C-alpha positions as CSV (number, residue, x, y, z in Angstrom):
1,M,11.7,-7.5,6.4
2,S,13.0,-5.2,3.5
3,C,10.7,-4.7,0.2
4,T,11.6,-2.3,-2.7
5,V,8.6,0.0,-3.6
6,R,8.2,1.6,-6.8
7,I,7.1,5.2,-6.7
8,A,5.1,6.5,-9.7
9,S,6.2,9.6,-11.4
10,P,3.9,12.2,-9.9
11,L,4.9,11.2,-6.5
12,R,9.0,11.3,-7.0
13,S,9.2,14.9,-5.6
14,Y,8.4,13.3,-2.0
15,T,11.5,10.7,-2.7
16,G,13.8,13.5,-3.9
17,G,13.4,12.1,-7.8
18,A,14.1,8.4,-6.8
19,A,11.8,5.8,-8.5
20,V,12.5,3.0,-6.1
21,V,13.1,3.0,-2.4
22,S,13.1,0.4,0.2
23,A,10.9,0.0,3.3
24,N,10.6,-2.3,6.3
25,G,7.5,-4.1,7.9
26,E,6.0,-7.5,8.2
27,S,2.5,-6.3,6.4
28,V,1.2,-4.1,4.2
29,T,0.1,-1.5,6.7
30,D,3.9,-1.5,8.3
31,V,5.7,-1.0,5.1
32,L,3.3,1.8,4.4
33,A,3.9,3.5,7.8
34,D,7.8,3.1,7.1
35,L,7.8,4.9,4.1
36,E,5.5,7.7,5.7
37,R,7.9,8.0,8.6
38,R,11.2,7.9,5.9
39,L,9.3,10.5,3.8
40,A,7.9,12.8,6.8
41,L,4.6,12.2,5.8
42,P,1.6,12.2,8.1
43,Y,0.3,8.8,9.5
44,A,-2.1,7.2,6.9
45,S,-1.6,10.0,4.3
46,I,-0.9,6.7,1.9
47,R,-4.0,5.5,0.7
48,V,-4.8,2.2,-1.1
49,T,-7.3,0.3,-3.3
50,V,-7.1,-3.2,-3.5
51,L,-7.9,-5.4,-6.4
52,I,-10.0,-8.7,-5.7
53,E,-9.2,-11.5,-8.1
54,T,-9.3,-14.7,-6.9
55,I,-12.7,-16.2,-5.1
56,L,-10.2,-17.3,-2.1
57,A,-9.7,-13.2,-1.7
58,S,-13.2,-12.6,-1.7
59,H,-13.5,-14.7,1.2
60,E,-10.8,-12.6,2.8
61,M,-12.6,-9.3,2.3
62,D,-13.2,-8.6,5.8
63,E,-9.9,-9.2,7.0
64,I,-8.3,-7.2,4.4
65,L,-10.7,-4.0,5.2
66,F,-9.7,-4.7,9.0
67,A,-5.9,-4.8,8.1
68,L,-6.2,-1.4,6.1
69,R,-8.6,0.3,7.7
70,D,-6.9,3.5,8.3
71,R,-5.8,3.3,4.9
72,I,-8.4,1.8,2.8
73,V,-9.9,3.4,-0.2
74,G,-11.8,0.9,-1.8
75,L,-12.1,-2.8,-2.9
76,N,-12.3,-3.5,-6.6
77,A,-13.2,-7.0,-7.8
78,G,-12.7,-8.3,-10.9
79,R,-10.9,-10.6,-13.5
80,W,-8.6,-9.3,-16.2
81,D,-8.1,-12.7,-17.9
């Protein structure tokens, strides 16, 4: 499945100045691996922090950590309403 990824300004030098790129994958990990391959970055050089905002997501934290095990920097739990 193809998706659109927005690139933060400081990282646009990796994309030739592009603010938006497309990537393919069935999961977040697959999409990030596809981006790394397309941009010639080493595996797991893109790191993530996941925001947990719902009680349902809090019950899935172990699965989230396992799925992103090579990339996870941290979990941020909180509500912003």
